[in-house]
C-alpha positions, 0 to 999 in steps of 0.5 A: 509085674508084667507077665513074660509072654504078654504081647499086648494089653488092650484098653477100652470100654471108656476113655483111659486117661493119658496119665494111666496109660503112661504109668502102665507103659513106664511099668513095662505093660504094652498097653494099646488104647482101643475104640469100639462099640457093640454095633460093630461087634467090638473093636473098630480102631486100635493102636498098633504094637510097637508104634509110639503113642500119638497124643490122644489118638486111639489108633488106626481103623482095623483092617476092613473097617472104614471111618469117617467124620460127619459133622464131628460124629464118628461114622463106621462102615464094617463087615461086622456091623449089626444086622439090626436091633432086636424089636417086637415081632413084625418089624423085620424078617427076624423081628429086627429093626434095621440099623440107621445106616446112611446111603453108603453103609456108614453107621453114625455112632453117637461118639464125637472125634476126628482123624489126625494127620496119620488117619488115626482116630481121636475120640473127644466124647459122646454127643449126648454128653456135650455141655452147652455153656454160654452158647458154646459146646464143651466136651467133658472128656477134653476138659478131663484130659486137661485137668488130669494133666495138672500135677497132683490130679489123679483123676477127673470127672466133668459134668454140668449143672443148670445155671441161669446165666450160662445155661449150664455151669461146667463143674468138676470133681477130682481125685488128688494126690501129692503135689496138688495145689488149688491155686496151681490148678486154677492157673493151669485151667486158665492156660489150657482151656477156653473161658467157656470150658473152664470149670467154675466149681470143684469138689475133691473126692476119694473116688469118682462115681462110676456106673455098674459097668465101671464107666464115669457116671456124669449124671450121678456126679451131678446129683451126688456132688452138687452140695460139695462144690466150691468155686475153683478160684 
């Protein structure tokens, strides 16, 4: 039950599925997706209260924060950016190694994204998590969003496994519920995703593997679930 004085509920730390956000909104909770990083002392972009959700967009940059996309990577300029990374003594005046800012003071975040027509940030994943299948880049987060849009799919995690033909084979594990149909999922995937991004193997699980911080554990999924994978079709 929503507390009477609750004005906003910030959601961050990892990408929240559109289904989860919609379920929370239907229940009356004013959820606001956020994007941030420790190097910027927390939030960088946040949806605004009362503003209708816009697809996968998080929201606009906070006041005083500047965003730009360079080569698909989110870059941040903000008064709250870190002074440096803690390092061995002697690397800086306070034992700090300087942050990797560009000439204009922007910090490359390692996260991938875009700015929509309103200037709102859309996060598509982390650069280090990108899979390369058949010479094409695959963003696991985008595939997960497509899978979770299929009726009966409650949650998804996408990961890669070595493949002699494709370099990496796109695989997925799903938590499913009432209405799930494997054949319908296969049709859904063909309609929503490019050929190189379509999962080629699938496992049904009771819960998705997560890290100690509660974030999706793609490496753990690849190690734990490989024996349980079956072809999607």
